[in-house]
N, C-alpha and C positions, 0 to 999 in steps of 0.2 A: 346734180352732177352724176355722171355715170359712175357707179361704184366700182366697176371692173377696171377702170383706169385711174390710177392715182395721179393727181395733179401735182407732181413734184419733179423737178429737174435740177441738175447741177450745171452751173455756168462758170467759165473762168473769171478770174479777177478782172474787173473793168479797167480799161486803159487809163493811165494817169493823165493822158491828154484830155480826158473828159471831165477832169476835176474843175470845179468853179475857180479854184486857186491857180490853175495852170495858166501860164503865160506863153501860149503857143500861137503860131500863125493860124489864121482862120481856116486855111485849106487843110492843115494837119488835123485840126479839131473836126472838120467836116468829114474827113476820111475815117477818123476814129468813130464818129457817130454812125456813119453808114455801115462800117464793119460790125459795130456792136448791134445795130438793128438787124442786120443780116444774120449774125450769129444767134441772136435771140430767137429769130423766126425759124432758122434751121433746126435748132435744138428742140423748140416746141413742136415742130412738125415731126421730127424723128421720135419724139416722145408720144406721138399719136394724138396730139391735142387738136389737130385740124378737124373741124366738124363736131367737136365735143359739145354735148348738150349741157348748158350752164343754167343755173337758176336765174330767175329775173332779178333785177336790182343790182345792188353793190356786191362786190367780191373782195374778200380779204386777200391781199398779196403779202405773204410772209417772206421776208428776206433775211437770211442768216449769212452774214459776211464773216469769212475766215481769212485773215491776212496771212501772208507768207512769213515764215520765220525770219527774224532779223529786221523786219520792217516796223515802222511806227504805226500804231493803230490810228486809223482815221476816225473822224466823228461821223455820226449817222447822217447828218444833213448833207455832208459831202458825198457820202456813198449813195444817197437817193439820187442826187444829180448825176453821178457817174453811171448809175444803173438805168437811167431814162431810155437810152437807145435799146437796151435789152427789153425793157417794158413795152416799148412801141412795137418791137418785133413779135413779142409774145401776143400782144393784143391783136396784131394783124392776123396771125395764124388762127386765133380764137374767133376772129370775125367780130370783135367788139371795139367800142371806143375805150381807150385806156382811162377815161374819167371814171369808169365804173370801179376801178381799184381803190381800196382803202389800204394804204401802205403801212406795214409793220416792220420797220428795220431793226435789226439787232446786230451790233458789231461784237463778235465773240472774242474773248481773250485767247481762246484756243487757236493755235496756228496750224495751217495745212500747207503742204508743199505747193508752191506756186500761187497760193491763194485761191479761193473759190467762193461762189455765191450759191447757196441752196435756196431754191424758190419753191414755195408751196402756195397753192390757191385753194381757198375754201369759200363757201358762200352761204346764203340763207338769210333769214331776217336779221340775225345778229350783225351781219355785215353793214346793214343800213342803220344800226343803232336802235333796232326795235327788238323786243322780246318775241318769243314765238306766239304770244297772244296778241301782238300788234301794239303793245304799250311801249312807250319810249323808255330806253334803259339809260 
């Protein structure tokens, strides 16, 4: 990866309509999905990620979720599903298939106004489960 550009960005808390537990009309969910994908792409583009040279193979996608004050903490599998449109938008800007990502979600106890998701991407042999010598870890 290009060292001069850190692969980190901050996104708003994903829509509750994207939750697998949400009982919303399909059109409302589709609109939330489209908006999330667009927002993920725009933020990645604004961060300078378009045309970024990435290492071959798998990439670590570190997701730090910070819920808004006064709200119940969700579980990590719910947040992975809610984050999917952001992930698709980010992968689109990077010009990669999102299957390359190895997800590392963490729902923090710390609260942040409005809620937010801090996204970091790292890569290299460790992302594929291999040591730097090529051995399986």
